[in-house]
C-alpha positions as CSV (number, residue, x, y, z in Angstrom):
1,M,3.1,-35.8,-17.2
2,E,1.7,-33.4,-14.5
3,V,1.5,-36.2,-12.0
4,V,5.2,-37.0,-12.5
5,V,6.2,-33.3,-12.1
6,H,4.1,-33.0,-8.9
7,C,5.7,-36.1,-7.4
8,A,9.2,-35.0,-8.3
9,T,8.5,-31.5,-6.8
10,T,7.0,-33.1,-3.7
11,Y,9.9,-35.3,-3.0
12,G,12.5,-32.7,-4.0
13,L,13.8,-34.6,-7.0
14,R,15.5,-32.6,-9.7
15,R,15.4,-34.8,-12.8
16,A,14.4,-34.2,-16.4
17,V,10.8,-35.2,-17.1
18,L,10.4,-36.3,-20.7
19,P,7.0,-36.9,-22.4
20,V,6.3,-40.4,-23.5
21,P,4.0,-40.7,-26.5
22,L,1.1,-43.1,-26.3
23,P,-0.9,-44.6,-29.1
24,R,-4.1,-42.6,-29.6
25,A,-6.5,-45.1,-28.2
26,A,-4.4,-45.5,-25.0
27,A,-4.1,-41.8,-24.5
28,R,-7.8,-41.3,-25.1
29,G,-8.5,-44.0,-22.5
30,Y,-6.3,-42.4,-19.9
31,R,-7.8,-38.9,-20.6
32,D,-11.3,-40.3,-20.3
33,G,-10.5,-41.9,-16.9
34,G,-10.7,-45.5,-18.2
35,N,-7.8,-46.6,-15.9
36,L,-9.8,-45.5,-12.8
37,A,-12.6,-47.0,-10.9
38,P,-15.8,-46.1,-12.8
39,E,-17.5,-44.5,-9.9
40,Q,-14.6,-42.1,-9.3
41,A,-13.3,-41.5,-12.8
42,D,-13.8,-37.7,-12.6
43,G,-13.5,-36.7,-9.0
44,P,-13.5,-33.1,-7.8
45,T,-9.9,-33.2,-6.3
46,T,-6.8,-32.7,-8.4
47,F,-3.6,-34.6,-7.7
48,A,-1.9,-31.4,-6.4
49,E,-4.8,-30.8,-4.0
50,Y,-4.6,-34.4,-2.8
51,L,-0.8,-34.1,-2.1
52,L,-1.4,-30.8,-0.2
53,A,-4.2,-32.4,1.9
54,R,-1.8,-35.2,2.8
55,G,0.7,-32.6,4.1
56,Y,3.3,-32.6,1.4
57,S,4.9,-29.2,1.0
58,G,6.5,-27.6,-2.0
59,L,3.4,-27.6,-4.1
60,R,0.7,-25.1,-5.0
61,A,-2.8,-26.1,-5.9
62,E,-3.3,-25.2,-9.6
63,P,-6.4,-23.2,-10.6
64,R,-9.1,-25.3,-12.3
């Protein structure tokens, strides 16, 4: 849900963001990085930091 909120903030969208429940196995897979390339499943950069580095304004990097 954080990614959606960051994208909406970056592009100046003002819409409600609703949580979408996932089955436990799917949620666990996403949380563990199973949807990412294995060699980069747990990189040091947050999505907010990535957007800031690309020059998108309206965001603050969140503390880790």
